[in-house]
C-alpha positions in Angstrom: -125.9 128.1 128.1 -122.4 129.5 128.0 -121.4 126.7 125.6 -124.2 127.5 123.2 -123.2 131.2 123.2 -119.6 130.2 122.3 -120.8 128.1 119.4 -123.1 130.9 118.1 -120.4 133.5 118.4 -117.9 131.2 116.6 -120.4 130.6 113.8 -121.1 134.3 113.4 -117.5 135.4 113.3 -116.6 132.5 110.9 -119.5 133.5 108.7 -118.1 137.0 108.4 -114.9 135.7 106.9 -116.9 133.4 104.7 -119.0 136.2 103.3 -115.9 138.1 102.4 -114.5 135.1 100.5 -117.8 134.4 98.9 -118.0 137.9 97.6 -114.7 137.3 95.8 -116.2 134.2 94.1 -114.2 131.7 96.1 -115.3 128.1 96.4 -114.7 128.1 100.2 -117.3 130.7 101.3 -119.9 131.3 103.9 -120.8 127.7 104.8 -117.3 126.4 104.8 -115.9 129.1 107.1 -118.9 128.9 109.4 -118.6 125.1 109.7 -114.8 125.3 110.3 -115.2 127.9 113.1 -118.1 126.0 114.6 -116.3 122.7 114.5 -113.2 124.2 116.1 -115.2 125.8 118.9 -116.9 122.4 119.6 -113.5 120.6 119.6 -112.1 123.1 122.0 -115.1 122.7 124.4 -114.9 118.9 124.2 -111.1 119.1 124.9 -111.7 121.1 128.0 -114.6 118.9 129.2 -112.6 115.7 128.6 -109.6 117.1 130.6 -111.9 118.1 133.4 -113.3 114.5 133.8 -109.9 112.9 134.0 -107.3 112.7 136.7 -105.4 116.0 137.2 -102.1 114.3 136.2 -103.4 113.0 132.9 -105.9 115.6 131.9 -104.6 117.7 129.0 -107.0 120.4 128.0 -105.2 120.9 124.7 -105.2 117.3 123.5 -108.2 117.5 121.2 -107.9 121.2 120.4 -104.3 120.8 119.3 -105.4 118.5 116.5 -107.5 121.3 115.0 -104.4 123.3 114.3 -102.8 120.6 112.2 -106.0 119.0 110.9 -107.3 122.3 109.3 -104.3 122.1 107.0 -105.9 119.2 105.1 -108.9 121.4 104.3 -106.7 124.4 103.4 -104.7 122.2 101.0 -108.0 121.4 99.2 -108.6 125.0 98.1 -105.0 125.6 96.8 -104.7 125.2 93.1 -101.5 125.1 91.1 -101.5 125.6 87.3 -98.7 126.6 84.9 -96.5 127.9 87.8 -99.3 130.0 89.3 -100.7 129.3 92.7 -104.2 130.3 93.7 -106.2 129.8 96.9 -103.5 130.6 99.4 -105.5 133.5 100.9 -108.6 131.4 101.2 -106.6 128.6 102.8 -105.2 131.1 105.3 -108.7 132.5 106.1 -109.9 128.9 106.8 -107.0 128.5 109.3 -107.9 131.8 110.9 -111.5 130.8 111.1 -110.5 127.7 113.0 -108.4 129.7 115.4 -111.3 132.1 115.9 -113.6 129.1 116.7 -111.0 127.8 119.2 -110.9 131.2 120.9 -114.7 131.4 121.1 -114.7 127.9 122.5 -112.5 129.0 125.3 -114.7 132.1 125.9 -112.0 134.4 124.6 -114.5 136.6 122.8 -112.3 139.7 122.7 -109.5 138.0 121.0 -111.9 136.2 118.6 -113.6 139.5 117.7 -110.3 141.4 117.3 -108.8 138.7 115.0 -112.0 138.7 112.9 -111.9 142.5 112.5 -108.2 142.5 111.7 -108.7 139.7 109.1 -111.5 141.6 107.4 -109.5 144.8 107.2 -106.6 142.8 105.7 -108.8 141.1 103.2 -110.7 144.2 102.1 -108.6 147.2 102.9 -105.2 145.8 101.9 -106.5 144.4 98.6 -106.4 148.0 97.2 -102.8 148.3 98.2 -102.1 144.9 96.6 -103.7 146.1 93.4 -101.5 149.2 93.5 -98.3 147.2 93.7 -99.5 144.8 91.0 -99.9 147.8 88.7 -96.3 148.8 89.2 -93.5 147.6 86.8 -91.9 144.4 88.0 -90.0 141.5 86.5 -91.9 138.9 84.6 -90.4 135.7 83.1 -91.7 134.2 79.8 -90.7 130.9 78.3 -90.7 131.0 74.5 -90.5 128.0 72.2 -90.1 128.4 68.5 -89.6 126.3 65.4 -87.8 128.8 63.1 -84.2 129.7 62.9 -82.7 130.7 66.3 -81.1 133.8 64.9 -84.6 135.2 64.2 -85.4 135.3 67.9 -83.9 138.7 68.6 -85.9 140.2 65.7 -89.2 138.7 67.0 -88.5 139.8 70.6 -87.6 143.3 69.6 -90.7 143.7 67.5 -92.9 142.5 70.3 -91.3 144.9 72.8 -91.5 147.8 70.4 -95.2 147.2 69.8 -96.0 147.5 73.5 -97.4 150.8 74.8 -94.8 153.2 76.0 -91.0 152.9 75.7 -89.5 149.4 75.3 -89.2 147.8 78.8 -85.9 146.5 80.2 -85.4 142.9 79.2 -82.9 140.1 78.9 -82.9 136.8 77.0 -81.4 133.9 79.0 -81.6 130.1 79.6 -81.6 129.0 75.9 -82.6 125.3 75.7 -83.4 122.6 73.2 -86.4 120.4 74.0 -87.6 117.6 71.6 -85.9 119.2 68.7 -87.4 122.7 69.4 -85.4 125.7 70.5 -86.6 127.8 73.4 -85.4 130.5 75.9 -86.6 132.5 78.9 -87.3 136.2 78.4 -87.2 138.5 81.5 -89.2 141.7 81.2 -89.5 144.5 83.6 -92.9 146.0 82.9 -96.5 146.3 84.0 -98.8 143.3 83.7 -100.9 144.8 81.0 -97.8 145.5 78.8 -96.6 141.9 79.4 -99.9 140.5 78.2 -99.6 142.6 75.0 -96.0 141.3 74.5 -97.3 137.7 74.8 -100.0 138.3 72.2 -97.5 139.8 69.8 -95.1 136.9 70.3 -97.9 134.4 69.8 -98.8 135.9 66.4 -95.3 135.4 65.1 -95.2 132.4 62.7 -91.8 131.2 64.1 -93.1 131.0 67.7 -94.8 127.8 68.8 -95.7 128.6 72.4 -95.4 131.4 75.0 -96.1 130.9 78.6 -95.4 132.7 81.9 -93.3 131.3 84.6 
């Protein structure tokens, strides 16, 4: 009976993390987190049972459970996406790992620790997201890579126009890393500004006839 209670508690706590991720539109949601926590709890129970059936000198209660810690990394890697220098899915991968640890704690009847970690994780995911949004709205350095087909001496004029068209005073910036790639000239533009202003600069640069491509790094 105690084993069934552990499995149910692991499933419930894992589902709480899954609901939070699903509310954010993540692919790894309720069912994924529930199954990860449930499987981790079962693996922990089996690890304890197998150790109890062996000789005292050979019984290792952490033999099977230890594989959960490393094995969950394969699932976490599946939700991490990398595109154009931007990485997404790290938070969801971390919650999957935490869900596995919560399942292991429930499997060992450590319900207080499992509940506390679930509560702290939900506070971090929900409460700290507002703080994260606040810092994202602050001015910080952004790096743009610009490739153009026109004359290189026109670059300063194009950049100055794009920065002057942005809302507010022109942000601090620097042009560096000039390169030639397949006959096309390019450079990296560092801008210290808010994200919205950077998006406006990208649109303005993209409308210039000399500019072939603008992308963030």
